[in-house]
DRENTORVO-950128 format. One record per residue (C-alpha): x, y, z; residue number from 1; residue in three letters. Coordinates in Angstrom, 1 decimal. Last residue first. Layout:
# DRENTORVO-950128
((X,Y,Z),NUM,"ALA")
...
This chain:
# DRENTORVO-950128
((35.7,84.8,2.6),234,"ASP")
((36.7,81.9,0.3),233,"GLY")
((39.2,80.7,2.8),232,"GLY")
((36.6,80.7,5.5),231,"GLU")
((34.3,78.5,3.4),230,"LYS")
((37.0,76.0,2.5),229,"GLU")
((38.0,75.8,6.2),228,"GLU")
((34.4,74.9,7.1),227,"THR")
((33.9,72.4,4.3),226,"LYS")
((37.1,70.6,5.3),225,"PHE")
((36.0,70.5,8.9),224,"ASN")
((32.8,68.8,8.0),223,"SER")
((34.6,66.3,5.8),222,"LEU")
((36.9,65.5,8.6),221,"SER")
((33.9,65.0,11.0),220,"LEU")
((32.1,62.7,8.5),219,"GLN")
((35.3,60.7,8.1),218,"ARG")
((35.8,60.4,11.8),217,"LYS")
((32.1,59.3,12.3),216,"GLU")
((32.5,56.7,9.6),215,"ASN")
((35.7,55.4,11.3),214,"GLU")
((33.9,55.1,14.6),213,"ASP")
((31.0,53.1,13.0),212,"LYS")
((33.4,50.7,11.3),211,"ASP")
((35.1,50.1,14.6),210,"LYS")
((31.8,49.5,16.5),209,"LYS")
((30.8,46.9,13.9),208,"SER")
((27.9,47.7,11.6),207,"GLN")
((24.6,45.6,11.2),206,"THR")
((24.6,45.0,14.9),205,"PRO")
((23.9,41.4,16.1),204,"VAL")
((21.5,41.2,19.0),203,"LYS")
((18.8,43.0,17.2),202,"GLY")
((16.2,40.2,17.6),201,"SER")
((15.9,39.7,13.8),200,"LEU")
((19.7,39.6,13.5),199,"ILE")
((20.0,37.1,16.3),198,"LYS")
((17.2,34.9,14.9),197,"LEU")
((18.9,34.8,11.5),196,"SER")
((22.2,33.8,13.0),195,"GLU")
((20.6,31.0,15.0),194,"GLU")
((18.7,29.7,11.9),193,"GLN")
((21.9,29.8,9.8),192,"LEU")
((23.7,27.8,12.4),191,"GLU")
((20.9,25.3,12.7),190,"ARG")
((20.8,24.9,8.9),189,"MET")
((24.5,24.3,8.8),188,"ILE")
((24.2,21.7,11.5),187,"GLN")
((21.3,19.9,9.7),186,"LYS")
((23.4,19.9,6.4),185,"MET")
((26.3,18.3,8.2),184,"GLU")
((24.0,15.6,9.8),183,"GLY")
((22.5,14.9,6.4),182,"VAL")
((25.9,14.5,4.9),181,"LYS")
((26.9,12.0,7.6),180,"LYS")
((23.7,10.0,7.2),179,"GLU")
((24.3,9.8,3.5),178,"LEU")
((27.8,8.5,4.0),177,"GLY")
((26.6,5.9,6.5),176,"MET")
((23.9,4.8,3.9),175,"LEU")
((26.5,4.5,1.2),174,"LEU")
((28.7,2.4,3.4),173,"ALA")
((25.8,0.1,4.3),172,"ARG")
((24.8,-0.3,0.7),171,"PHE")
((28.3,-1.3,-0.2),170,"GLU")
((28.4,-3.8,2.6),169,"ASP")
((25.1,-5.3,1.6),168,"ILE")
((26.0,-5.5,-2.1),167,"ARG")
((27.0,-9.1,-2.3),166,"SER")
((24.1,-10.2,-0.2),165,"LEU")
((21.6,-8.5,-2.4),164,"PHE")
((23.1,-10.0,-5.5),163,"TYR")
((23.1,-13.5,-4.0),162,"LYS")
((19.3,-13.1,-3.2),161,"ILE")
((18.6,-12.0,-6.8),160,"LEU")
((20.6,-14.9,-8.2),159,"PRO")
((18.6,-17.3,-6.0),158,"GLN")
((15.2,-16.1,-7.1),157,"VAL")
((14.8,-17.9,-10.5),156,"GLU")
((16.5,-21.1,-9.1),155,"GLU")
((13.7,-21.3,-6.5),154,"SER")
((14.6,-20.6,-2.9),153,"ALA")
((15.3,-22.8,0.1),152,"GLN")
((16.3,-20.9,3.2),151,"ILE")
((19.8,-21.6,4.4),150,"SER")
((21.3,-18.5,2.8),149,"ILE")
((18.9,-16.2,4.7),148,"VAL")
((20.3,-17.3,8.0),147,"PRO")
((17.7,-17.7,10.8),146,"GLY")
((16.3,-15.0,13.0),145,"LYS")
((12.9,-16.5,12.7),144,"THR")
((11.2,-13.2,12.0),143,"GLU")
((14.1,-11.8,9.9),142,"SER")
((14.3,-15.1,7.8),141,"ALA")
((10.6,-15.0,7.2),140,"LYS")
((10.8,-11.3,6.1),139,"LYS")
((13.7,-12.2,3.8),138,"PHE")
((11.7,-15.0,2.2),137,"THR")
((8.6,-12.7,1.9),136,"LEU")
((10.7,-10.2,0.0),135,"ILE")
((12.0,-12.9,-2.3),134,"THR")
((8.5,-14.2,-2.9),133,"GLU")
((7.4,-10.6,-3.7),132,"ILE")
((10.2,-10.3,-6.3),131,"LEU")
((9.4,-13.7,-7.9),130,"PRO")
((5.6,-12.8,-8.2),129,"SER")
((3.5,-15.6,-6.7),128,"PRO")
((3.2,-18.9,-8.6),127,"ASN")
((1.4,-21.5,-6.4),126,"ASP")
((-0.8,-19.1,-4.5),125,"ARG")
((-1.4,-16.8,-7.4),124,"VAL")
((-2.4,-19.7,-9.7),123,"GLU")
((-4.5,-21.3,-6.9),122,"ARG")
((-6.4,-18.0,-6.4),121,"MET")
((-7.0,-17.6,-10.2),120,"LEU")
((-8.5,-21.1,-10.4),119,"PHE")
((-10.7,-20.3,-7.4),118,"LEU")
((-11.7,-17.1,-9.1),117,"ILE")
((-12.8,-19.0,-12.2),116,"ASP")
((-14.8,-21.5,-10.1),115,"SER")
((-16.5,-18.5,-8.3),114,"GLY")
((-17.5,-17.1,-11.7),113,"ASP")
((-19.3,-20.4,-12.4),112,"THR")
((-21.0,-20.5,-9.0),111,"SER")
((-21.9,-16.8,-9.1),110,"ALA")
((-23.5,-17.4,-12.5),109,"LYS")
((-25.6,-20.2,-11.1),108,"ARG")
((-26.6,-18.0,-8.2),107,"LEU")
((-27.5,-15.2,-10.6),106,"GLN")
((-29.8,-17.5,-12.6),105,"GLY")
((-31.4,-18.6,-9.2),104,"PHE")
((-32.1,-14.9,-8.5),103,"ALA")
((-34.0,-14.5,-11.8),102,"LEU")
((-36.0,-17.7,-11.2),101,"ARG")
((-36.7,-16.8,-7.6),100,"SER")
((-37.9,-13.3,-8.7),99,"ASN")
((-40.3,-14.9,-11.1),98,"ALA")
((-41.4,-17.1,-8.2),97,"LEU")
((-42.3,-14.0,-6.2),96,"PRO")
((-44.7,-12.6,-8.8),95,"ASP")
((-46.5,-9.6,-7.3),94,"PRO")
((-43.1,-8.3,-6.3),93,"THR")
((-41.4,-6.9,-3.2),92,"ASN")
((-37.6,-7.2,-3.7),91,"GLN")
((-35.5,-9.1,-1.2),90,"LEU")
((-34.8,-12.1,-3.5),89,"LEU")
((-33.6,-9.8,-6.2),88,"ILE")
((-31.3,-7.9,-3.9),87,"ASP")
((-29.8,-11.1,-2.6),86,"LYS")
((-28.8,-12.4,-6.1),85,"PHE")
((-27.7,-8.9,-7.1),84,"THR")
((-25.2,-8.8,-4.2),83,"THR")
((-23.8,-12.1,-5.2),82,"LEU")
((-23.4,-11.0,-8.8),81,"THR")
((-21.7,-7.8,-7.7),80,"GLN")
((-19.2,-9.6,-5.5),79,"ALA")
((-18.2,-11.8,-8.4),78,"PHE")
((-17.9,-8.9,-10.8),77,"ASN")
((-15.7,-7.0,-8.3),76,"LYS")
((-13.5,-10.1,-7.6),75,"CYS")
((-13.0,-10.7,-11.4),74,"MET")
((-12.1,-7.1,-12.2),73,"SER")
((-9.8,-6.6,-9.2),72,"LYS")
((-7.8,-9.8,-9.8),71,"ILE")
((-7.6,-9.2,-13.6),70,"THR")
((-6.4,-5.6,-13.2),69,"TYR")
((-4.0,-6.4,-10.4),68,"ALA")
((-2.2,-9.3,-12.2),67,"LYS")
((1.2,-7.6,-12.0),66,"GLU")
((0.6,-7.2,-8.3),65,"PRO")
((1.0,-11.0,-7.6),64,"LYS")
((1.4,-11.7,-3.9),63,"LEU")
((0.2,-8.4,-2.6),62,"ILE")
((-2.7,-8.1,-5.0),61,"LEU")
((-3.6,-11.7,-4.2),60,"MET")
((-3.7,-10.9,-0.5),59,"LEU")
((-6.1,-8.0,-1.0),58,"GLU")
((-8.4,-10.0,-3.3),57,"GLU")
((-8.4,-12.9,-0.8),56,"SER")
((-10.0,-10.6,1.8),55,"SER")
((-12.8,-9.6,-0.6),54,"GLY")
((-13.4,-13.0,-2.1),53,"ALA")
((-13.5,-14.5,1.4),52,"LEU")
((-16.1,-12.0,2.6),51,"ASP")
((-18.3,-12.5,-0.5),50,"LYS")
((-18.1,-16.3,-0.2),49,"LEU")
((-19.1,-16.1,3.4),48,"ARG")
((-22.1,-13.8,2.7),47,"ASN")
((-23.3,-16.1,0.0),46,"ILE")
((-22.8,-19.3,2.1),45,"TYR")
((-24.9,-17.9,5.0),44,"GLN")
((-27.5,-16.5,2.7),43,"GLU")
((-28.1,-19.7,0.8),42,"THR")
((-30.9,-21.7,2.4),41,"LYS")
((-32.6,-18.7,3.9),40,"ASN")
((-32.5,-16.8,0.6),39,"LEU")
((-34.1,-19.6,-1.2),38,"LEU")
((-36.8,-19.9,1.5),37,"GLU")
((-37.5,-16.2,1.5),36,"PRO")
((-37.6,-16.1,-2.3),35,"PRO")
((-40.1,-19.1,-2.7),34,"PRO")
((-38.3,-22.1,-4.1),33,"LEU")
((-39.1,-22.7,-7.8),32,"LYS")
((-35.5,-21.9,-9.0),31,"GLU")
((-33.8,-24.8,-7.3),30,"PHE")
((-31.5,-25.4,-4.3),29,"LEU")
((-31.6,-28.8,-2.6),28,"VAL")
((-31.8,-30.2,-6.2),27,"GLY")
((-28.7,-32.3,-6.0),26,"SER")
((-26.8,-30.2,-8.6),25,"ALA")
((-27.7,-26.9,-6.9),24,"ILE")
((-26.8,-28.2,-3.5),23,"ASP")
((-23.5,-29.5,-4.8),22,"SER")
((-22.6,-26.2,-6.4),21,"ALA")
((-23.3,-24.4,-3.1),20,"VAL")
((-21.3,-26.8,-1.1),19,"LYS")
((-18.4,-26.8,-3.6),18,"GLN")
((-18.2,-23.0,-3.3),17,"LEU")
((-18.1,-23.2,0.5),16,"VAL")
((-15.2,-25.8,0.4),15,"GLU")
((-13.3,-24.0,-2.4),14,"GLU")
((-13.4,-20.7,-0.5),13,"PHE")
((-12.3,-22.4,2.7),12,"GLU")
((-9.2,-23.9,1.0),11,"GLY")
((-8.3,-20.7,-0.8),10,"VAL")
((-8.7,-18.8,2.5),9,"LYS")
((-6.3,-21.2,4.3),8,"GLU")
((-3.7,-20.8,1.5),7,"ASN")
((-4.0,-17.0,1.8),6,"PHE")
((-3.1,-17.2,5.5),5,"GLU")
((-0.2,-19.5,4.8),4,"GLU")
((1.1,-17.2,2.0),3,"ARG")
((0.8,-14.1,4.0),2,"ILE")
((2.6,-15.4,7.1),1,"MET")
C-alpha cells in the first residue's frame, strides 16, 4: 500500500542522510580530498538520495496534494544541489582542490536540505490529506474484502465515511437511471443512423407510390383542362 511503501522510503532516506552527515562530522569526508576520491566516497549515497527523493516526491504528491508547490520546490532544489556536487567534481580544472572545496560546500547544503525534506516526509506520512486517507481506507477495504465500518478511522474522517454509506443506495439508483437514459439515446441514434443510410442508398423513396399517382392524376387533369379551354376558344 502507498503509506507502507512511503514509510519504507522515509526510513531509508533518513538512514542514508545520517550516514553522509556522520561522515562529514567525523572527517571521513572533507574539502581537501581530491575530486576523484571525494566522488568515490560519496557517489553511491548521492545517487541513492536522489532516487529516493524523486520516488518520495511522487508519493507525497498523492498523500498530500495541497502541499504540491512545497514538495516540488524542495525536491527539485535538493536534486539540483546533488547534481551540482557531482558536476563540480567531474570538471577538468588546473586547481582540483578548489573544485573539492566548492563541491564540499554543495554536499553540506545537500545535507541541510535533506534534513528539511526528511521533516516534510514525516509530516506527510503522519498527516496525509483527510480525503486521500479516506480513499486509501476504502481501497484497503476493497482489497481485503473486509467491511469498511470495521476499519479504524480518525474522528475527522468518520463523518465522511458515514455520509458515503448513507448515500450509496441513492447513488446506485441515479446510476441505474443514467444507464437507462444512455441506452435509450443509443437506440435513437441507431435508428436515425439506419434511416439515414437507407435514404443515402436510395432504398427509401422520397415520395410514396400513392402520392406519386395522385400527382400524375392532377397533372393529367390540368392538361385536359388546358386542352378543353383551347378548343372552346377556337
